[in-house]
CHARMM internal coordinates of N, CA and C (Angstrom, degrees):
IC EDIT
DIST 1 N 1 CA 1.4032
DIST 1 CA 1 C 1.5769
ANGL 1 N 1 CA 1 C 109.26
DIST 1 C 2 N 1.3129
ANGL 1 CA 1 C 2 N 117.61
DIHE 1 N 1 CA 1 C 2 N 126.67
DIST 2 N 2 CA 1.5586
ANGL 1 C 2 N 2 CA 116.69
DIHE 1 CA 1 C 2 N 2 CA -177.92
DIST 2 CA 2 C 1.5533
ANGL 2 N 2 CA 2 C 108.23
DIHE 1 C 2 N 2 CA 2 C -93.16
DIST 2 C 3 N 1.3702
ANGL 2 CA 2 C 3 N 116.84
DIHE 2 N 2 CA 2 C 3 N 132.90
DIST 3 N 3 CA 1.3915
ANGL 2 C 3 N 3 CA 123.88
DIHE 2 CA 2 C 3 N 3 CA 178.50
DIST 3 CA 3 C 1.6364
ANGL 3 N 3 CA 3 C 106.65
DIHE 2 C 3 N 3 CA 3 C -89.01
DIST 3 C 4 N 1.2346
ANGL 3 CA 3 C 4 N 117.69
DIHE 3 N 3 CA 3 C 4 N 142.09
DIST 4 N 4 CA 1.4333
ANGL 3 C 4 N 4 CA 124.66
DIHE 3 CA 3 C 4 N 4 CA 178.87
DIST 4 CA 4 C 1.5489
ANGL 4 N 4 CA 4 C 106.98
DIHE 3 C 4 N 4 CA 4 C -90.25
DIST 4 C 5 N 1.2516
ANGL 4 CA 4 C 5 N 118.06
DIHE 4 N 4 CA 4 C 5 N 133.57
DIST 5 N 5 CA 1.5129
ANGL 4 C 5 N 5 CA 121.23
DIHE 4 CA 4 C 5 N 5 CA 177.96
DIST 5 CA 5 C 1.5043
ANGL 5 N 5 CA 5 C 108.47
DIHE 4 C 5 N 5 CA 5 C -97.95
DIST 5 C 6 N 1.4065
ANGL 5 CA 5 C 6 N 113.36
DIHE 5 N 5 CA 5 C 6 N 86.05
DIST 6 N 6 CA 1.5694
ANGL 5 C 6 N 6 CA 115.57
DIHE 5 CA 5 C 6 N 6 CA 175.74
DIST 6 CA 6 C 1.4513
ANGL 6 N 6 CA 6 C 105.35
DIHE 5 C 6 N 6 CA 6 C -158.23
DIST 6 C 7 N 1.3767
ANGL 6 CA 6 C 7 N 113.39
DIHE 6 N 6 CA 6 C 7 N 157.94
DIST 7 N 7 CA 1.3749
ANGL 6 C 7 N 7 CA 119.61
DIHE 6 CA 6 C 7 N 7 CA 176.54
DIST 7 CA 7 C 1.5315
ANGL 7 N 7 CA 7 C 108.87
DIHE 6 C 7 N 7 CA 7 C -80.75
DIST 7 C 8 N 1.3334
ANGL 7 CA 7 C 8 N 115.79
DIHE 7 N 7 CA 7 C 8 N 139.46
DIST 8 N 8 CA 1.4498
ANGL 7 C 8 N 8 CA 114.80
DIHE 7 CA 7 C 8 N 8 CA 179.19
DIST 8 CA 8 C 1.5363
ANGL 8 N 8 CA 8 C 111.71
DIHE 7 C 8 N 8 CA 8 C -127.26
DIST 8 C 9 N 1.2837
ANGL 8 CA 8 C 9 N 113.58
DIHE 8 N 8 CA 8 C 9 N 139.67
DIST 9 N 9 CA 1.4977
ANGL 8 C 9 N 9 CA 120.79
DIHE 8 CA 8 C 9 N 9 CA 179.82
DIST 9 CA 9 C 1.5015
ANGL 9 N 9 CA 9 C 111.56
DIHE 8 C 9 N 9 CA 9 C -101.71
DIST 9 C 10 N 1.3761
ANGL 9 CA 9 C 10 N 115.92
DIHE 9 N 9 CA 9 C 10 N 128.61
DIST 10 N 10 CA 1.4653
ANGL 9 C 10 N 10 CA 116.91
DIHE 9 CA 9 C 10 N 10 CA 179.19
DIST 10 CA 10 C 1.4544
ANGL 10 N 10 CA 10 C 111.52
DIHE 9 C 10 N 10 CA 10 C -104.81
DIST 10 C 11 N 1.2792
ANGL 10 CA 10 C 11 N 121.13
DIHE 10 N 10 CA 10 C 11 N 134.25
DIST 11 N 11 CA 1.5064
ANGL 10 C 11 N 11 CA 126.83
DIHE 10 CA 10 C 11 N 11 CA -178.54
DIST 11 CA 11 C 1.5042
ANGL 11 N 11 CA 11 C 104.24
DIHE 10 C 11 N 11 CA 11 C -126.64
DIST 11 C 12 N 1.2924
ANGL 11 CA 11 C 12 N 118.59
DIHE 11 N 11 CA 11 C 12 N 121.14
DIST 12 N 12 CA 1.4442
ANGL 11 C 12 N 12 CA 125.06
DIHE 11 CA 11 C 12 N 12 CA 168.10
DIST 12 CA 12 C 1.5107
ANGL 12 N 12 CA 12 C 108.58
DIHE 11 C 12 N 12 CA 12 C -78.11
DIST 12 C 13 N 1.2773
ANGL 12 CA 12 C 13 N 118.11
DIHE 12 N 12 CA 12 C 13 N 130.37
DIST 13 N 13 CA 1.4718
ANGL 12 C 13 N 13 CA 128.67
DIHE 12 CA 12 C 13 N 13 CA -177.89
DIST 13 CA 13 C 1.5124
ANGL 13 N 13 CA 13 C 105.09
DIHE 12 C 13 N 13 CA 13 C -96.32
DIST 13 C 14 N 1.3204
ANGL 13 CA 13 C 14 N 119.27
DIHE 13 N 13 CA 13 C 14 N 110.46
DIST 14 N 14 CA 1.5092
ANGL 13 C 14 N 14 CA 120.32
DIHE 13 CA 13 C 14 N 14 CA 172.85
DIST 14 CA 14 C 1.5783
ANGL 14 N 14 CA 14 C 107.36
DIHE 13 C 14 N 14 CA 14 C -130.09
DIST 14 C 15 N 1.3715
ANGL 14 CA 14 C 15 N 113.77
DIHE 14 N 14 CA 14 C 15 N 165.29
DIST 15 N 15 CA 1.3229
ANGL 14 C 15 N 15 CA 118.79
DIHE 14 CA 14 C 15 N 15 CA 173.89
DIST 15 CA 15 C 1.5362
ANGL 15 N 15 CA 15 C 107.01
DIHE 14 C 15 N 15 CA 15 C -148.15
DIST 15 C 16 N 1.3015
ANGL 15 CA 15 C 16 N 119.58
DIHE 15 N 15 CA 15 C 16 N 160.02
DIST 16 N 16 CA 1.4066
ANGL 15 C 16 N 16 CA 123.73
DIHE 15 CA 15 C 16 N 16 CA -175.84
DIST 16 CA 16 C 1.5106
ANGL 16 N 16 CA 16 C 105.93
DIHE 15 C 16 N 16 CA 16 C -108.36
DIST 16 C 17 N 1.3938
ANGL 16 CA 16 C 17 N 113.19
DIHE 16 N 16 CA 16 C 17 N 135.00
DIST 17 N 17 CA 1.4722
ANGL 16 C 17 N 17 CA 117.35
DIHE 16 CA 16 C 17 N 17 CA -177.37
DIST 17 CA 17 C 1.5439
ANGL 17 N 17 CA 17 C 106.33
DIHE 16 C 17 N 17 CA 17 C -125.40
DIST 17 C 18 N 1.2486
ANGL 17 CA 17 C 18 N 119.03
DIHE 17 N 17 CA 17 C 18 N 132.68
DIST 18 N 18 CA 1.4865
ANGL 17 C 18 N 18 CA 124.37
DIHE 17 CA 17 C 18 N 18 CA -178.62
DIST 18 CA 18 C 1.5350
ANGL 18 N 18 CA 18 C 105.99
DIHE 17 C 18 N 18 CA 18 C -99.69
DIST 18 C 19 N 1.3051
ANGL 18 CA 18 C 19 N 115.27
DIHE 18 N 18 CA 18 C 19 N 122.11
DIST 19 N 19 CA 1.4592
ANGL 18 C 19 N 19 CA 120.95
DIHE 18 CA 18 C 19 N 19 CA -179.42
DIST 19 CA 19 C 1.5194
ANGL 19 N 19 CA 19 C 111.05
DIHE 18 C 19 N 19 CA 19 C -81.57
DIST 19 C 20 N 1.3532
ANGL 19 CA 19 C 20 N 117.11
DIHE 19 N 19 CA 19 C 20 N 174.28
DIST 20 N 20 CA 1.4019
ANGL 19 C 20 N 20 CA 121.71
DIHE 19 CA 19 C 20 N 20 CA 176.30
DIST 20 CA 20 C 1.4638
ANGL 20 N 20 CA 20 C 115.89
DIHE 19 C 20 N 20 CA 20 C -64.82
DIST 20 C 21 N 1.3244
ANGL 20 CA 20 C 21 N 115.28
DIHE 20 N 20 CA 20 C 21 N -25.71
DIST 21 N 21 CA 1.4622
ANGL 20 C 21 N 21 CA 116.10
DIHE 20 CA 20 C 21 N 21 CA 178.37
DIST 21 CA 21 C 1.6113
ANGL 21 N 21 CA 21 C 112.55
DIHE 20 C 21 N 21 CA 21 C -90.67
DIST 21 C 22 N 1.4033
ANGL 21 CA 21 C 22 N 114.66
DIHE 21 N 21 CA 21 C 22 N 14.30
DIST 22 N 22 CA 1.3961
ANGL 21 C 22 N 22 CA 117.64
DIHE 21 CA 21 C 22 N 22 CA 176.61
DIST 22 CA 22 C 1.4299
ANGL 22 N 22 CA 22 C 118.25
DIHE 21 C 22 N 22 CA 22 C 83.26
DIST 22 C 23 N 1.3459
ANGL 22 CA 22 C 23 N 116.28
DIHE 22 N 22 CA 22 C 23 N -2.98
DIST 23 N 23 CA 1.4402
ANGL 22 C 23 N 23 CA 123.01
DIHE 22 CA 22 C 23 N 23 CA -177.89
DIST 23 CA 23 C 1.5718
ANGL 23 N 23 CA 23 C 106.72
DIHE 22 C 23 N 23 CA 23 C -85.68
DIST 23 C 24 N 1.3544
ANGL 23 CA 23 C 24 N 116.27
DIHE 23 N 23 CA 23 C 24 N 138.92
DIST 24 N 24 CA 1.4960
ANGL 23 C 24 N 24 CA 122.51
DIHE 23 CA 23 C 24 N 24 CA -178.46
DIST 24 CA 24 C 1.4671
ANGL 24 N 24 CA 24 C 106.05
DIHE 23 C 24 N 24 CA 24 C -97.75
DIST 24 C 25 N 1.3578
ANGL 24 CA 24 C 25 N 118.04
DIHE 24 N 24 CA 24 C 25 N 136.24
DIST 25 N 25 CA 1.4262
ANGL 24 C 25 N 25 CA 125.41
DIHE 24 CA 24 C 25 N 25 CA -178.06
DIST 25 CA 25 C 1.5166
ANGL 25 N 25 CA 25 C 106.97
DIHE 24 C 25 N 25 CA 25 C -126.86
DIST 25 C 26 N 1.3808
ANGL 25 CA 25 C 26 N 113.67
DIHE 25 N 25 CA 25 C 26 N 133.93
DIST 26 N 26 CA 1.5036
ANGL 25 C 26 N 26 CA 118.49
DIHE 25 CA 25 C 26 N 26 CA 179.07
DIST 26 CA 26 C 1.5746
ANGL 26 N 26 CA 26 C 104.66
DIHE 25 C 26 N 26 CA 26 C -88.39
DIST 26 C 27 N 1.3081
ANGL 26 CA 26 C 27 N 112.88
DIHE 26 N 26 CA 26 C 27 N 132.78
DIST 27 N 27 CA 1.4804
ANGL 26 C 27 N 27 CA 119.67
DIHE 26 CA 26 C 27 N 27 CA 175.78
DIST 27 CA 27 C 1.4526
ANGL 27 N 27 CA 27 C 107.51
DIHE 26 C 27 N 27 CA 27 C -114.08
DIST 27 C 28 N 1.4174
ANGL 27 CA 27 C 28 N 116.56
DIHE 27 N 27 CA 27 C 28 N 148.34
DIST 28 N 28 CA 1.4149
ANGL 27 C 28 N 28 CA 121.39
DIHE 27 CA 27 C 28 N 28 CA -177.53
DIST 28 CA 28 C 1.5552
ANGL 28 N 28 CA 28 C 113.43
DIHE 27 C 28 N 28 CA 28 C -119.10
DIST 28 C 29 N 1.2865
ANGL 28 CA 28 C 29 N 119.66
DIHE 28 N 28 CA 28 C 29 N 111.66
DIST 29 N 29 CA 1.5199
ANGL 28 C 29 N 29 CA 122.88
DIHE 28 CA 28 C 29 N 29 CA -179.63
DIST 29 CA 29 C 1.5439
ANGL 29 N 29 CA 29 C 109.85
DIHE 28 C 29 N 29 CA 29 C -67.87
DIST 29 C 30 N 1.3094
ANGL 29 CA 29 C 30 N 112.42
DIHE 29 N 29 CA 29 C 30 N -46.06
DIST 30 N 30 CA 1.4127
ANGL 29 C 30 N 30 CA 116.92
DIHE 29 CA 29 C 30 N 30 CA -168.19
DIST 30 CA 30 C 1.5981
ANGL 30 N 30 CA 30 C 111.59
DIHE 29 C 30 N 30 CA 30 C 151.45
DIST 30 C 31 N 1.2535
ANGL 30 CA 30 C 31 N 112.21
DIHE 30 N 30 CA 30 C 31 N -156.40
DIST 31 N 31 CA 1.5039
ANGL 30 C 31 N 31 CA 117.77
DIHE 30 CA 30 C 31 N 31 CA 179.59
DIST 31 CA 31 C 1.5405
ANGL 31 N 31 CA 31 C 111.70
DIHE 30 C 31 N 31 CA 31 C -120.77
DIST 31 C 32 N 1.2179
ANGL 31 CA 31 C 32 N 112.90
DIHE 31 N 31 CA 31 C 32 N 141.23
DIST 32 N 32 CA 1.4823
ANGL 31 C 32 N 32 CA 122.92
DIHE 31 CA 31 C 32 N 32 CA 174.84
DIST 32 CA 32 C 1.5027
ANGL 32 N 32 CA 32 C 110.08
DIHE 31 C 32 N 32 CA 32 C -110.77
DIST 32 C 33 N 1.2809
ANGL 32 CA 32 C 33 N 116.88
DIHE 32 N 32 CA 32 C 33 N 117.85
DIST 33 N 33 CA 1.4823
ANGL 32 C 33 N 33 CA 119.89
DIHE 32 CA 32 C 33 N 33 CA -175.23
DIST 33 CA 33 C 1.6051
ANGL 33 N 33 CA 33 C 101.85
DIHE 32 C 33 N 33 CA 33 C -105.89
DIST 33 C 34 N 1.3021
ANGL 33 CA 33 C 34 N 116.46
DIHE 33 N 33 CA 33 C 34 N 133.74
DIST 34 N 34 CA 1.4246
ANGL 33 C 34 N 34 CA 122.27
DIHE 33 CA 33 C 34 N 34 CA -176.08
DIST 34 CA 34 C 1.5014
ANGL 34 N 34 CA 34 C 105.21
DIHE 33 C 34 N 34 CA 34 C -132.87
DIST 34 C 35 N 1.4297
ANGL 34 CA 34 C 35 N 114.30
DIHE 34 N 34 CA 34 C 35 N 140.75
DIST 35 N 35 CA 1.4262
ANGL 34 C 35 N 35 CA 118.70
DIHE 34 CA 34 C 35 N 35 CA 171.51
DIST 35 CA 35 C 1.5009
ANGL 35 N 35 CA 35 C 109.74
DIHE 34 C 35 N 35 CA 35 C -67.20
DIST 35 C 36 N 1.3396
ANGL 35 CA 35 C 36 N 113.84
DIHE 35 N 35 CA 35 C 36 N 160.62
DIST 36 N 36 CA 1.4800
ANGL 35 C 36 N 36 CA 117.75
DIHE 35 CA 35 C 36 N 36 CA -178.41
DIST 36 CA 36 C 1.4564
ANGL 36 N 36 CA 36 C 110.80
DIHE 35 C 36 N 36 CA 36 C -61.43
DIST 36 C 37 N 1.3419
ANGL 36 CA 36 C 37 N 122.03
DIHE 36 N 36 CA 36 C 37 N -31.41
DIST 37 N 37 CA 1.4569
ANGL 36 C 37 N 37 CA 123.91
DIHE 36 CA 36 C 37 N 37 CA 175.69
DIST 37 CA 37 C 1.5048
ANGL 37 N 37 CA 37 C 115.21
DIHE 36 C 37 N 37 CA 37 C -85.35
DIST 37 C 38 N 1.3014
ANGL 37 CA 37 C 38 N 118.46
DIHE 37 N 37 CA 37 C 38 N 2.27
DIST 38 N 38 CA 1.4782
ANGL 37 C 38 N 38 CA 126.48
DIHE 37 CA 37 C 38 N 38 CA 178.02
DIST 38 CA 38 C 1.5801
ANGL 38 N 38 CA 38 C 106.33
DIHE 37 C 38 N 38 CA 38 C 56.84
DIST 38 C 39 N 1.3583
ANGL 38 CA 38 C 39 N 117.70
DIHE 38 N 38 CA 38 C 39 N 37.04
DIST 39 N 39 CA 1.4951
ANGL 38 C 39 N 39 CA 119.98
DIHE 38 CA 38 C 39 N 39 CA 176.22
DIST 39 CA 39 C 1.5375
ANGL 39 N 39 CA 39 C 109.62
DIHE 38 C 39 N 39 CA 39 C -95.85
DIST 39 C 40 N 1.3664
ANGL 39 CA 39 C 40 N 119.47
DIHE 39 N 39 CA 39 C 40 N -11.40
DIST 40 N 40 CA 1.3980
ANGL 39 C 40 N 40 CA 117.32
DIHE 39 CA 39 C 40 N 40 CA -178.86
DIST 40 CA 40 C 1.5112
ANGL 40 N 40 CA 40 C 105.00
DIHE 39 C 40 N 40 CA 40 C -147.51
DIST 40 C 41 N 1.3951
ANGL 40 CA 40 C 41 N 118.16
DIHE 40 N 40 CA 40 C 41 N 144.26
DIST 41 N 41 CA 1.4841
ANGL 40 C 41 N 41 CA 123.84
DIHE 40 CA 40 C 41 N 41 CA 177.03
DIST 41 CA 41 C 1.4938
ANGL 41 N 41 CA 41 C 106.83
DIHE 40 C 41 N 41 CA 41 C -127.62
DIST 41 C 42 N 1.2446
ANGL 41 CA 41 C 42 N 112.51
DIHE 41 N 41 CA 41 C 42 N 145.79
DIST 42 N 42 CA 1.5262
ANGL 41 C 42 N 42 CA 122.22
DIHE 41 CA 41 C 42 N 42 CA 176.09
DIST 42 CA 42 C 1.5244
ANGL 42 N 42 CA 42 C 105.66
DIHE 41 C 42 N 42 CA 42 C -135.00
DIST 42 C 43 N 1.3673
ANGL 42 CA 42 C 43 N 114.12
DIHE 42 N 42 CA 42 C 43 N 122.63
DIST 43 N 43 CA 1.4359
ANGL 42 C 43 N 43 CA 121.08
DIHE 42 CA 42 C 43 N 43 CA 177.00
DIST 43 CA 43 C 1.5112
ANGL 43 N 43 CA 43 C 112.86
DIHE 42 C 43 N 43 CA 43 C -106.04
DIST 43 C 44 N 1.3101
ANGL 43 CA 43 C 44 N 117.04
DIHE 43 N 43 CA 43 C 44 N 130.96
DIST 44 N 44 CA 1.4557
ANGL 43 C 44 N 44 CA 121.82
DIHE 43 CA 43 C 44 N 44 CA -178.26
DIST 44 CA 44 C 1.5579
ANGL 44 N 44 CA 44 C 105.87
DIHE 43 C 44 N 44 CA 44 C -120.83
DIST 44 C 45 N 1.3569
ANGL 44 CA 44 C 45 N 121.14
DIHE 44 N 44 CA 44 C 45 N 110.81
DIST 45 N 45 CA 1.3727
ANGL 44 C 45 N 45 CA 123.07
DIHE 44 CA 44 C 45 N 45 CA -173.97
DIST 45 CA 45 C 1.4898
ANGL 45 N 45 CA 45 C 109.59
DIHE 44 C 45 N 45 CA 45 C -66.71
DIST 45 C 46 N 1.3782
ANGL 45 CA 45 C 46 N 118.73
DIHE 45 N 45 CA 45 C 46 N 151.01
DIST 46 N 46 CA 1.4072
ANGL 45 C 46 N 46 CA 122.88
DIHE 45 CA 45 C 46 N 46 CA 178.27
DIST 46 CA 46 C 1.4866
ANGL 46 N 46 CA 46 C 115.42
DIHE 45 C 46 N 46 CA 46 C -55.93
DIST 46 C 47 N 1.2982
ANGL 46 CA 46 C 47 N 117.09
DIHE 46 N 46 CA 46 C 47 N -41.03
DIST 47 N 47 CA 1.4944
ANGL 46 C 47 N 47 CA 121.59
DIHE 46 CA 46 C 47 N 47 CA -178.48
DIST 47 CA 47 C 1.4672
ANGL 47 N 47 CA 47 C 114.99
DIHE 46 C 47 N 47 CA 47 C -82.22
DIST 47 C 48 N 1.3005
ANGL 47 CA 47 C 48 N 122.00
DIHE 47 N 47 CA 47 C 48 N 11.80
DIST 48 N 48 CA 1.4696
ANGL 47 C 48 N 48 CA 120.28
DIHE 47 CA 47 C 48 N 48 CA -173.78
DIST 48 CA 48 C 1.5339
ANGL 48 N 48 CA 48 C 107.16
DIHE 47 C 48 N 48 CA 48 C -76.89
DIST 48 C 49 N 1.3487
ANGL 48 CA 48 C 49 N 113.44
DIHE 48 N 48 CA 48 C 49 N 139.87
DIST 49 N 49 CA 1.4029
ANGL 48 C 49 N 49 CA 119.77
DIHE 48 CA 48 C 49 N 49 CA -176.78
DIST 49 CA 49 C 1.5383
ANGL 49 N 49 CA 49 C 113.37
DIHE 48 C 49 N 49 CA 49 C -97.28
DIST 49 C 50 N 1.3423
ANGL 49 CA 49 C 50 N 118.08
DIHE 49 N 49 CA 49 C 50 N -19.54
DIST 50 N 50 CA 1.3978
ANGL 49 C 50 N 50 CA 121.94
DIHE 49 CA 49 C 50 N 50 CA -176.36
DIST 50 CA 50 C 1.5329
ANGL 50 N 50 CA 50 C 108.42
DIHE 49 C 50 N 50 CA 50 C -120.41
DIST 50 C 51 N 1.2818
ANGL 50 CA 50 C 51 N 113.35
DIHE 50 N 50 CA 50 C 51 N 153.87
DIST 51 N 51 CA 1.5039
ANGL 50 C 51 N 51 CA 117.37
DIHE 50 CA 50 C 51 N 51 CA -179.36
DIST 51 CA 51 C 1.5241
ANGL 51 N 51 CA 51 C 111.95
DIHE 50 C 51 N 51 CA 51 C -69.72
DIST 51 C 52 N 1.3388
ANGL 51 CA 51 C 52 N 117.08
DIHE 51 N 51 CA 51 C 52 N -19.91
DIST 52 N 52 CA 1.5394
ANGL 51 C 52 N 52 CA 116.14
DIHE 51 CA 51 C 52 N 52 CA 179.46
DIST 52 CA 52 C 1.4828
ANGL 52 N 52 CA 52 C 111.69
DIHE 51 C 52 N 52 CA 52 C -95.47
DIST 52 C 53 N 1.3678
ANGL 52 CA 52 C 53 N 119.42
DIHE 52 N 52 CA 52 C 53 N 12.90
DIST 53 N 53 CA 1.5033
ANGL 52 C 53 N 53 CA 123.16
DIHE 52 CA 52 C 53 N 53 CA 179.04
DIST 53 CA 53 C 1.5151
ANGL 53 N 53 CA 53 C 104.99
DIHE 52 C 53 N 53 CA 53 C -90.81
DIST 53 C 54 N 1.3838
ANGL 53 CA 53 C 54 N 116.79
DIHE 53 N 53 CA 53 C 54 N 87.32
DIST 54 N 54 CA 1.4152
ANGL 53 C 54 N 54 CA 119.54
DIHE 53 CA 53 C 54 N 54 CA 179.34
DIST 54 CA 54 C 1.4339
ANGL 54 N 54 CA 54 C 110.25
DIHE 53 C 54 N 54 CA 54 C -151.61
DIST 54 C 55 N 1.3289
ANGL 54 CA 54 C 55 N 120.01
DIHE 54 N 54 CA 54 C 55 N 167.73
DIST 55 N 55 CA 1.4168
ANGL 54 C 55 N 55 CA 122.16
DIHE 54 CA 54 C 55 N 55 CA -177.85
DIST 55 CA 55 C 1.5929
ANGL 55 N 55 CA 55 C 105.71
DIHE 54 C 55 N 55 CA 55 C -122.09
DIST 55 C 56 N 1.3234
ANGL 55 CA 55 C 56 N 118.39
DIHE 55 N 55 CA 55 C 56 N 133.56
DIST 56 N 56 CA 1.4812
ANGL 55 C 56 N 56 CA 120.95
DIHE 55 CA 55 C 56 N 56 CA -178.49
DIST 56 CA 56 C 1.5902
ANGL 56 N 56 CA 56 C 107.45
DIHE 55 C 56 N 56 CA 56 C -106.47
DIST 56 C 57 N 1.2466
ANGL 56 CA 56 C 57 N 114.23
DIHE 56 N 56 CA 56 C 57 N 141.70
DIST 57 N 57 CA 1.4533
ANGL 56 C 57 N 57 CA 115.02
DIHE 56 CA 56 C 57 N 57 CA 177.39
DIST 57 CA 57 C 1.5825
ANGL 57 N 57 CA 57 C 108.44
DIHE 56 C 57 N 57 CA 57 C -143.30
DIST 57 C 58 N 1.3147
ANGL 57 CA 57 C 58 N 116.88
DIHE 57 N 57 CA 57 C 58 N 130.38
DIST 58 N 58 CA 1.5130
ANGL 57 C 58 N 58 CA 117.71
DIHE 57 CA 57 C 58 N 58 CA 171.59
DIST 58 CA 58 C 1.5209
ANGL 58 N 58 CA 58 C 111.27
DIHE 57 C 58 N 58 CA 58 C -63.24
DIST 58 C 59 N 1.3111
ANGL 58 CA 58 C 59 N 113.74
DIHE 58 N 58 CA 58 C 59 N 158.69
DIST 59 N 59 CA 1.4601
ANGL 58 C 59 N 59 CA 117.79
DIHE 58 CA 58 C 59 N 59 CA -175.60
DIST 59 CA 59 C 1.5516
ANGL 59 N 59 CA 59 C 114.88
DIHE 58 C 59 N 59 CA 59 C -82.80
DIST 59 C 60 N 1.2728
ANGL 59 CA 59 C 60 N 112.81
DIHE 59 N 59 CA 59 C 60 N 13.63
DIST 60 N 60 CA 1.5286
ANGL 59 C 60 N 60 CA 116.05
DIHE 59 CA 59 C 60 N 60 CA -178.97
DIST 60 CA 60 C 1.5107
ANGL 60 N 60 CA 60 C 109.05
DIHE 59 C 60 N 60 CA 60 C -63.49
DIST 60 C 61 N 1.3236
ANGL 60 CA 60 C 61 N 120.70
DIHE 60 N 60 CA 60 C 61 N -33.11
DIST 61 N 61 CA 1.3430
ANGL 60 C 61 N 61 CA 121.71
DIHE 60 CA 60 C 61 N 61 CA 176.71
DIST 61 CA 61 C 1.5409
ANGL 61 N 61 CA 61 C 113.65
DIHE 60 C 61 N 61 CA 61 C -150.29
DIST 61 C 62 N 1.3348
ANGL 61 CA 61 C 62 N 118.40
DIHE 61 N 61 CA 61 C 62 N 65.99
DIST 62 N 62 CA 1.5074
ANGL 61 C 62 N 62 CA 119.54
DIHE 61 CA 61 C 62 N 62 CA -173.33
DIST 62 CA 62 C 1.5748
ANGL 62 N 62 CA 62 C 114.53
DIHE 61 C 62 N 62 CA 62 C -61.67
DIST 62 C 63 N 1.3538
ANGL 62 CA 62 C 63 N 113.20
DIHE 62 N 62 CA 62 C 63 N -30.04
DIST 63 N 63 CA 1.4681
ANGL 62 C 63 N 63 CA 112.38
DIHE 62 CA 62 C 63 N 63 CA -178.88
DIST 63 CA 63 C 1.6203
ANGL 63 N 63 CA 63 C 111.27
DIHE 62 C 63 N 63 CA 63 C -64.97
DIST 63 C 64 N 1.2713
ANGL 63 CA 63 C 64 N 110.07
DIHE 63 N 63 CA 63 C 64 N -43.58
DIST 64 N 64 CA 1.5855
ANGL 63 C 64 N 64 CA 114.13
DIHE 63 CA 63 C 64 N 64 CA 177.77
DIST 64 CA 64 C 1.5331
ANGL 64 N 64 CA 64 C 108.95
DIHE 63 C 64 N 64 CA 64 C -62.99
DIST 64 C 65 N 1.3865
ANGL 64 CA 64 C 65 N 119.97
DIHE 64 N 64 CA 64 C 65 N -40.49
DIST 65 N 65 CA 1.4552
ANGL 64 C 65 N 65 CA 119.54
DIHE 64 CA 64 C 65 N 65 CA 177.89
DIST 65 CA 65 C 1.5231
ANGL 65 N 65 CA 65 C 110.64
DIHE 64 C 65 N 65 CA 65 C -65.12
DIST 65 C 66 N 1.3222
ANGL 65 CA 65 C 66 N 122.56
DIHE 65 N 65 CA 65 C 66 N -36.86
DIST 66 N 66 CA 1.4251
ANGL 65 C 66 N 66 CA 119.26
DIHE 65 CA 65 C 66 N 66 CA 171.57
DIST 66 CA 66 C 1.5158
ANGL 66 N 66 CA 66 C 115.63
DIHE 65 C 66 N 66 CA 66 C -60.93
DIST 66 C 67 N 1.3390
ANGL 66 CA 66 C 67 N 114.22
DIHE 66 N 66 CA 66 C 67 N -43.16
DIST 67 N 67 CA 1.4795
ANGL 66 C 67 N 67 CA 117.59
DIHE 66 CA 66 C 67 N 67 CA 176.50
DIST 67 CA 67 C 1.5545
ANGL 67 N 67 CA 67 C 108.46
DIHE 66 C 67 N 67 CA 67 C -55.45
DIST 67 C 68 N 1.2631
ANGL 67 CA 67 C 68 N 120.62
DIHE 67 N 67 CA 67 C 68 N -48.14
DIST 68 N 68 CA 1.5331
ANGL 67 C 68 N 68 CA 123.34
DIHE 67 CA 67 C 68 N 68 CA -179.55
DIST 68 CA 68 C 1.4854
ANGL 68 N 68 CA 68 C 108.46
DIHE 67 C 68 N 68 CA 68 C -57.47
DIST 68 C 69 N 1.3806
ANGL 68 CA 68 C 69 N 117.00
DIHE 68 N 68 CA 68 C 69 N -49.92
DIST 69 N 69 CA 1.3942
ANGL 68 C 69 N 69 CA 121.76
DIHE 68 CA 68 C 69 N 69 CA -173.64
DIST 69 CA 69 C 1.5680
ANGL 69 N 69 CA 69 C 107.93
DIHE 68 C 69 N 69 CA 69 C -63.17
DIST 69 C 70 N 1.2140
ANGL 69 CA 69 C 70 N 117.06
DIHE 69 N 69 CA 69 C 70 N -41.91
DIST 70 N 70 CA 1.4456
ANGL 69 C 70 N 70 CA 119.17
DIHE 69 CA 69 C 70 N 70 CA -177.98
DIST 70 CA 70 C 1.5083
ANGL 70 N 70 CA 70 C 113.87
DIHE 69 C 70 N 70 CA 70 C -62.28
DIST 70 C 71 N 1.4165
ANGL 70 CA 70 C 71 N 118.70
DIHE 70 N 70 CA 70 C 71 N -32.74
DIST 71 N 71 CA 1.3637
ANGL 70 C 71 N 71 CA 121.33
DIHE 70 CA 70 C 71 N 71 CA 172.62
DIST 71 CA 71 C 1.5176
ANGL 71 N 71 CA 71 C 115.09
DIHE 70 C 71 N 71 CA 71 C -71.97
DIST 71 C 72 N 1.3130
ANGL 71 CA 71 C 72 N 116.14
DIHE 71 N 71 CA 71 C 72 N -32.64
DIST 72 N 72 CA 1.4204
ANGL 71 C 72 N 72 CA 122.26
DIHE 71 CA 71 C 72 N 72 CA 179.51
DIST 72 CA 72 C 1.4584
ANGL 72 N 72 CA 72 C 113.44
DIHE 71 C 72 N 72 CA 72 C -67.88
DIST 72 C 73 N 1.3460
ANGL 72 CA 72 C 73 N 114.86
DIHE 72 N 72 CA 72 C 73 N -38.12
DIST 73 N 73 CA 1.4600
ANGL 72 C 73 N 73 CA 121.23
DIHE 72 CA 72 C 73 N 73 CA -168.10
DIST 73 CA 73 C 1.4981
ANGL 73 N 73 CA 73 C 115.88
DIHE 72 C 73 N 73 CA 73 C -109.70
DIST 73 C 74 N 1.2776
ANGL 73 CA 73 C 74 N 118.50
DIHE 73 N 73 CA 73 C 74 N 29.45
DIST 74 N 74 CA 1.4434
ANGL 73 C 74 N 74 CA 121.15
DIHE 73 CA 73 C 74 N 74 CA 177.25
DIST 74 CA 74 C 1.5058
ANGL 74 N 74 CA 74 C 111.07
DIHE 73 C 74 N 74 CA 74 C -84.55
END
COOR INIT
IC SEED 1 N 1 CA 1 C
IC BUILD
């Protein structure tokens, strides 16, 4: 296995959901790993069971990638 020599930034992706009873719950999508230069993003869903269960996206449009991921992992 080859190790990459780069700094990685880890971002936990969460959102707040307000229930019918008015109580706010914090939901966790997973982790977004970004290279130091933000040229590559890797998303690992919270419910993933394996280390290789992730989605990779180039940084050409990370906002659009996050929209797609958020629809997949609700």
